N, C-alpha and C positions, 0 to 999 in steps of 0.2 A: 630379250625377244619380244614378249609380250607386247610392251610399248610401243615397239617399233612395229609391230604387226598393226596396231590400232591406227599408228599415224600412217601407215602406207595406204591402208584398207578404208581407213576413216571410219572404221566401228567400235564402238565402245562396249564393255562388258555391260553397261548397264542400259546399253541401248534397247531396242525391241526386246520385250518380254525378258528382260535383263541377262540374256544370254549372248548377245550380241551377233545372234542368227536370225533373221527374219525368216516368219513363217512362210513366206512367198519366196524363199530363195529357191532357185529351180537348179536343178541338176544336169549339166552337160558336161562333157569333157574337160571344158575351159574352166569351169569353176570346182571340179572334184576336190582338187587341192586345197582351195578356198574355203569349200564345207568342212573338210577335214580338220584344216589348221584351225578354224572358229571351235568344231568342236574339241579337238586336243587342249587348245587355251584356255575353254572353259572349264573343262575336266581338271586341267592341271592346276587352276584356280582352286577347284574344290578338294583336290588330293592334297596341296598345301595346307590349306585349314585343317583336312584331318590328320597329316601327319606333325604337324605342330600342334595338335589336339586342340584347336580352337574350335569346339562344338557347338559353342554359343554363334559363333558367325556361320558353320556350315548348316546350323539349323536355321538361322534366318535368311540364309542365301539359296540354299539347296532345296526348295520347298516341290511340294508335290505336282505344281505346275512346273516348275523349273524340270521336274526330272519328267514329267508328261512331254515337254516341249523339244527336250533332248532325245528322249526315245524314240520321238516321233521323227526326226531329222535321221538317226541311225539308223532307223527302219525303213526311211524311204531312200537310203541310200542302196540298200538291198534290192530295193524294187527298181531301182535303175541301173545297176552293175550287173543284174541276173548273174548267171553262174557259169559264165564262158572262161573259159581258161586262162585268158588274158586279163580276168579282172580278179584271180585269186589272191592276190595282195592286198588290194582294196579289199575285199570279202574279210582276210584276216584281219585287218586293220578295223574294218566296222564291226565283226565279233569283239575284238579286243578293247574296243571302244563301249560296246553293249556292255561287258563283263566289268568294267571300271564303272560304269554306271549303278550297276548292282551291286557291287561292293561299297561304294560309298551310302548306297541308301541301307544296305546292312551294317553298315559302321553305324550309323543312326541308330537304328533299332537298338543295337547291341550298347551304344553309350544311352539311351533312355533306360535300356534294363538295369544298366549299371549304376544310373541315377536311383531309381527305385529301390535297388539291392541296398545301397548306401543308407537311406533312410530308414528301410526295415532291418539292418542289422545295428542300427543306433538304438532303434527301440526295443530288439530283442537284446541287447546288451545291457541297456538300463533295467531290463525285466530280470534278466539274469544276475544283476548285481542284489538285487532284492533277494532273491532266492540263496544268494551266498551269505547274506548278512541276516543273521536272527532276528535283530531288532529292527530292522527294515521288513523283514517279513511279517512280523506280528503286526508293525503299524500298517501295512499295504492290507493284510485280513482284517483287523480290527477297523478299517477305513469301509472296507467292501461288507462288512457286516452291520452298518450302520443303517444299510437299507437291508431290511430283514427277507425281500422278497427276492432279489435278485444277486447272483456273484458276478453277472455281468452286466455292463454298462448298456444302456438305452442304445439302440441301432437306427437312425434314419436312413432308409435306402430309396434312394431317388435315381430314376433312370430317365435317360432321351432317347428317343426314337432313333432308330439307324435308316439313315435315307442312304441306299447306296446306288452309286451311279449305273446305268443299263449295262455299259461296258463291262464294267466290273461284274454285275452278276451272272452275266452271259459266259464271261472267262470263268466263273466258279461252277457254273452249270456245265462246260463243255472239257474243263480241264480239271476241275477240283480246286479247292483253295491253296495256292500257290506256297511252296515251301519258305518257311520264314517271313510269310507277308509279304513277299517282294514280288509283284506280280513283271512275267517275262513280256518285255514291252513289245517286242516283235509279236506275239501272240495277241497282244492288247490291240496291236495298233492293226492286225489283219481283222480282227471282230469291228473295231471303228469302221475300215472302210469297207466291209462285208456288208453292214448292217447301214452305213451313210449317217454313223452317230456323230 
C-alpha cells in the first residue's frame, strides 16, 4: 500500500524533512485525506521499526526534528477542522495519530532506559560475584588497600551547559515538566504560534 501511495502521489518517505510531508502543505477539504495518509504512512513505518524491535533504525529516523514536524502537522489539522460535528471523525483520527506519536516517543525513552539498565546490571552482577567468592573479595580489598587513602576510585565530573529552546522553557513554565519527558505536541505548538517562535 505504501509503495502505491508513493507512486501515485510522487512523494518519498525521504523527501522533504524525511517525513514525506511538506511543511507548506495546505489543509483544505480536498487534501485532508492526502495529509492523513501521509501521516499514517509515516507513523506506520515507525511502528514497524518498533514492533520488530529495530530500535536502532527507529532512533536514527524518528529524530526530535521528525517528531516536531509530525506533531506540527497533527496540530495544524486541529486548527483547520475546528470542533464542528462533521469533523468528529477527523478529530478522533487526529487524536489517535497524536497518541501514536507520543507512544513512539515513550518507546524510545523506555528502550534507552533499558539499555542503561542492561549496562548497570552487568556491572552489579560482576560486583556481586566478588562478594560471593571469598578469594575474589580478598583480592578486591587488597587492590583497594594499595591506595591507603581511598576506598573509592577518583571520579572526574564534567558537565555541559544546558541550552533549552524558548518554546520548551515556556511550556515548562506554563504546564510544568511533562510526564515521562514527552511534551504534548498540541500545547507546544500553541506556544510556538502564540509567541511566533
